[in-house]
Kinemage of the C-alpha trace (Angstrom):
@kinemage 1
@onewidth
@group {chain A} dominant
@subgroup {mainchain}
@vectorlist {calphas} color= white
{ca thr a 1} P 0.000 0.000 0.000
{ca his a 2} L 1.333 3.432 -0.973
{ca tyr a 3} L 0.054 6.950 -0.572
{ca leu a 4} L -0.301 9.232 -3.574
{ca ile a 5} L 1.565 12.547 -3.271
{ca gly a 6} L 1.116 12.617 0.479
{ca ile a 7} L -2.581 13.442 0.314
{ca gly a 8} L -3.822 10.325 2.004
{ca leu a 9} L -5.294 8.295 -0.839
{ca glu a 10} L -4.375 4.647 -0.531
{ca phe a 11} L -3.580 2.591 -3.612
{ca thr a 12} L -2.589 -1.059 -3.779
{ca ile a 13} L 0.340 -1.697 -6.090
{ca thr a 14} L 0.138 -5.120 -7.689
{ca ala a 15} L 3.011 -4.744 -10.158
{ca ala a 16} L 5.663 -2.177 -10.935
{ca thr a 17} L 3.492 -0.493 -13.558
{ca glu a 18} L -0.007 -1.374 -12.405
{ca val a 19} L -1.941 0.621 -9.821
{ca lys a 20} L -5.400 -0.473 -8.718
{ca ala a 21} L -7.659 2.261 -7.447
{ca thr a 22} L -11.344 2.140 -6.738
{ca gln a 23} L -13.735 4.606 -8.347
{ca ser a 24} L -14.128 6.106 -4.888
{ca asp a 25} L -10.358 6.755 -4.742
{ca ile a 26} L -10.457 8.434 -8.147
{ca asp a 27} L -13.484 10.527 -7.154
{ca asp a 28} L -11.702 11.555 -3.937
{ca leu a 29} L -8.607 12.603 -5.878
{ca thr a 30} L -10.717 14.485 -8.427
{ca ser a 31} L -12.491 16.286 -5.583
{ca ile a 32} L -9.154 17.248 -4.009
{ca val a 33} L -7.853 18.549 -7.343
{ca gln a 34} L -11.043 20.564 -7.894
{ca asp a 35} L -10.833 22.039 -4.400
{ca glu a 36} L -7.187 22.969 -4.994
{ca ser a 37} L -8.034 24.585 -8.321
{ca glu a 38} L -10.812 26.672 -6.782
{ca ser a 39} L -8.462 27.730 -4.009
{ca leu a 40} L -5.820 28.581 -6.578
{ca ser a 41} L -8.066 30.801 -8.634
{ca lys a 42} L -9.855 32.487 -5.732
{ca leu a 43} L -7.181 32.937 -3.097
{ca his a 44} L -3.923 33.214 -4.976
{ca phe a 45} L -4.384 35.120 -8.190
{ca asn a 46} L -8.063 35.461 -9.184
{ca ile a 47} L -6.943 34.054 -12.537
{ca phe a 48} L -10.392 33.523 -14.018
{ca asn a 49} L -12.121 36.623 -12.696
{ca pro a 50} L -12.117 39.170 -15.522
{ca asn a 51} L -13.140 41.958 -13.139
{ca asn a 52} L -9.810 41.647 -11.316
{ca ile a 53} L -7.516 41.744 -14.336
{ca ser a 54} L -6.505 44.952 -16.058
{ca leu a 55} L -5.037 43.523 -19.243
{ca asn a 56} L -7.927 43.869 -21.755
{ca ile a 57} L -8.185 40.109 -22.176
{ca pro a 58} L -11.082 39.247 -24.542
{ca trp a 59} L -12.668 36.750 -22.109
{ca asn a 60} L -15.621 35.921 -24.390
{ca gln a 61} L -13.511 35.015 -27.422
{ca pro a 62} L -13.664 31.281 -28.284
{ca ser a 63} L -9.875 30.902 -28.141
{ca val a 64} L -9.753 32.342 -24.605
{ca gln a 65} L -12.780 30.295 -23.521
{ca phe a 66} L -11.048 27.164 -24.821
{ca trp a 67} L -8.117 27.684 -22.423
{ca ile a 68} L -10.365 28.596 -19.518
{ca glu a 69} L -12.258 25.337 -20.021
{ca tyr a 70} L -8.991 23.455 -20.504
{ca tyr a 71} L -7.713 24.582 -17.115
{ca lys a 72} L -11.035 23.850 -15.435
{ca gln a 73} L -10.375 20.156 -16.117
{ca pro a 74} L -9.067 18.637 -12.871
{ca trp a 75} L -5.824 17.147 -14.197
{ca asn a 76} L -4.891 20.209 -16.230
{ca arg a 77} L -5.683 22.348 -13.222
{ca leu a 78} L -3.353 20.223 -11.101
{ca lys a 79} L -0.517 20.945 -13.557
{ca leu a 80} L -1.360 24.648 -13.410
{ca ser a 81} L -1.410 24.502 -9.621
{ca gln a 82} L 2.076 22.968 -9.600
{ca gln a 83} L 3.361 25.721 -11.893
{ca val a 84} L 1.815 28.414 -9.702
{ca asn a 85} L 3.456 26.867 -6.651
{ca lys a 86} L 6.815 27.155 -8.442
{ca leu a 87} L 6.035 30.767 -9.324
{ca lys a 88} L 5.401 31.613 -5.668
{ca leu a 89} L 9.164 31.406 -5.121
{ca phe a 90} L 9.701 34.262 -7.567
{ca leu a 91} L 6.472 36.235 -7.330
{ca pro a 92} L 7.353 38.809 -4.633
{ca glu a 93} L 10.507 39.871 -6.477
{ca ile a 94} L 8.773 39.889 -9.870
{ca lys a 95} L 5.988 42.085 -8.502
{ca glu a 96} L 8.516 44.455 -6.950
{ca ile a 97} L 10.445 44.803 -10.213
{ca phe a 98} L 7.225 45.246 -12.189
{ca lys a 99} L 6.068 47.893 -9.715
{ca glu a 100} L 9.356 49.754 -10.210
{ca glu a 101} L 8.858 49.542 -13.991
{ca gly a 102} L 5.192 50.624 -13.784
{ca leu a 103} L 3.747 47.333 -15.070
{ca pro a 104} L 0.468 45.702 -13.944
{ca asp a 105} L 0.868 42.984 -11.296
{ca asp a 106} L -1.052 40.545 -13.491
{ca leu a 107} L 1.895 40.333 -15.889
{ca ala a 108} L 3.839 38.570 -13.135
{ca leu a 109} L 1.927 35.412 -14.118
{ca leu a 110} L 3.542 35.335 -17.567
{ca pro a 111} L 6.259 32.792 -16.617
{ca ile a 112} L 3.500 30.194 -16.183
{ca ile a 113} L 2.776 30.455 -19.897
{ca glu a 114} L 6.294 31.144 -21.118
{ca ser a 115} L 8.391 28.570 -19.263
{ca gly a 116} L 6.080 26.620 -16.961
{ca cys a 117} L 7.946 28.529 -14.208
{ca asn a 118} L 11.164 26.726 -15.046
{ca pro a 119} L 14.080 29.191 -14.760
{ca ser a 120} L 16.358 26.866 -16.741
{ca ala a 121} L 13.932 26.227 -19.610
{ca val a 122} L 15.240 26.384 -23.174
{ca ser a 123} L 12.918 26.248 -26.171
{ca arg a 124} L 13.619 24.676 -29.568
{ca ala a 125} L 13.499 28.201 -31.026
{ca gly a 126} L 16.312 29.354 -28.729
{ca ala a 127} L 14.346 31.257 -26.081
{ca ala a 128} L 15.689 30.658 -22.578
{ca gly a 129} L 15.115 31.242 -18.897
{ca leu a 130} L 12.040 31.926 -16.829
{ca trp a 131} L 10.961 34.638 -19.272
{ca gln a 132} L 11.878 32.726 -22.461
{ca leu a 133} L 13.763 35.623 -23.997
{ca met a 134} L 15.227 35.153 -27.468
{ca pro a 135} L 18.948 36.023 -27.762
{ca ser a 136} L 18.390 39.150 -29.873
{ca ile a 137} L 15.731 40.526 -27.523
{ca ala a 138} L 17.850 39.715 -24.471
{ca arg a 139} L 20.795 41.647 -25.922
{ca leu a 140} L 18.542 44.519 -27.003
{ca phe a 141} L 17.374 44.926 -23.398
{ca gly a 142} L 20.832 44.785 -21.853
{ca leu a 143} L 21.548 41.148 -21.095
{ca lys a 144} L 24.958 39.603 -21.775
{ca leu a 145} L 25.101 36.455 -23.888
{ca asn a 146} L 28.358 34.883 -24.951
{ca ser a 147} L 30.237 31.583 -24.708
{ca tyr a 148} L 30.601 31.985 -20.941
{ca ile a 149} L 27.595 33.982 -19.757
{ca asp a 150} L 23.893 33.844 -20.516
{ca glu a 151} L 22.070 36.341 -18.332
{ca arg a 152} L 18.690 35.058 -19.470
{ca phe a 153} L 19.192 32.555 -16.642
{ca asp a 154} L 19.859 35.310 -14.092
{ca phe a 155} L 16.509 35.789 -12.378
{ca glu a 156} L 16.747 39.485 -11.526
{ca lys a 157} L 18.441 40.632 -14.722
{ca ser a 158} L 16.119 38.641 -16.974
{ca thr a 159} L 13.043 39.873 -15.061
{ca arg a 160} L 14.157 43.470 -15.548
{ca ala a 161} L 14.785 42.823 -19.259
{ca ala a 162} L 11.369 41.150 -19.632
{ca ala a 163} L 9.722 44.126 -17.884
{ca lys a 164} L 11.437 46.577 -20.231
{ca tyr a 165} L 10.468 44.477 -23.233
{ca leu a 166} L 6.836 44.315 -22.096
{ca lys a 167} L 6.809 48.105 -21.622
{ca his a 168} L 8.262 48.513 -25.111
{ca leu a 169} L 5.601 46.241 -26.601
{ca tyr a 170} L 2.838 48.083 -24.771
{ca ser a 171} L 4.098 51.425 -26.082
{ca lys a 172} L 4.130 49.930 -29.580
{ca phe a 173} L 0.684 48.265 -29.541
{ca gly a 174} L -1.166 50.336 -26.916
{ca arg a 175} L -2.922 47.314 -25.406
{ca trp a 176} L -1.694 44.737 -22.916
{ca asp a 177} L -3.372 41.800 -24.642
{ca leu a 178} L -1.500 42.628 -27.861
{ca ala a 179} L 1.734 43.261 -25.947
{ca ile a 180} L 1.451 39.809 -24.335
{ca ala a 181} L 0.710 38.203 -27.705
{ca ala a 182} L 3.703 39.993 -29.243
{ca tyr a 183} L 5.904 38.921 -26.328
{ca asn a 184} L 5.003 35.300 -26.997
{ca ala a 185} L 4.767 35.178 -30.788
{ca gly a 186} L 6.982 38.099 -31.746
{ca pro a 187} L 5.938 41.629 -32.717
{ca lys a 188} L 6.088 40.936 -36.465
{ca lys a 189} L 3.335 38.309 -36.202
{ca ile a 190} L 1.060 40.716 -34.370
{ca glu a 191} L 1.811 43.529 -36.839
{ca asn a 192} L 0.875 41.222 -39.726
{ca leu a 193} L -2.541 40.295 -38.340
């Protein structure tokens, strides 16, 4: 008998790869995940309350509704909850830097989308760090990148560069939703829409 993730659900292991759980066990776990997801959205960040977010997100658009529904699913919500727990390590400093730069607090959640809150993440396209900055953007906003140093992995420096880049994108597009889209996809893609 083993316990799953320390939450008190008992499972009997009959083989190395086989776990037998009753429907009651699965329902209990689903209930726990749903409770955690409600707590996450209500107490931590008010993620799905459009009245508390100042970023002009088009909440009624089908593409936005798709992701809201996606993260309402218990298992997807559990993954999101784990990413938010990672972000909590960085959040106070991110918010402080964003406050200094005059950015909305809500933008501090961007690492969830960009890197899954993994400060050592590297994408196939070459973006790196918590903020997934591309090399050219990182250099443009003052980070050093060479054979020995890559400041995209320096939390404070990369957060300041990301804040400056977000401010630049906002000044260019005049809307936070477009600035966020440009941050993720690149400004050229947004300009060509």
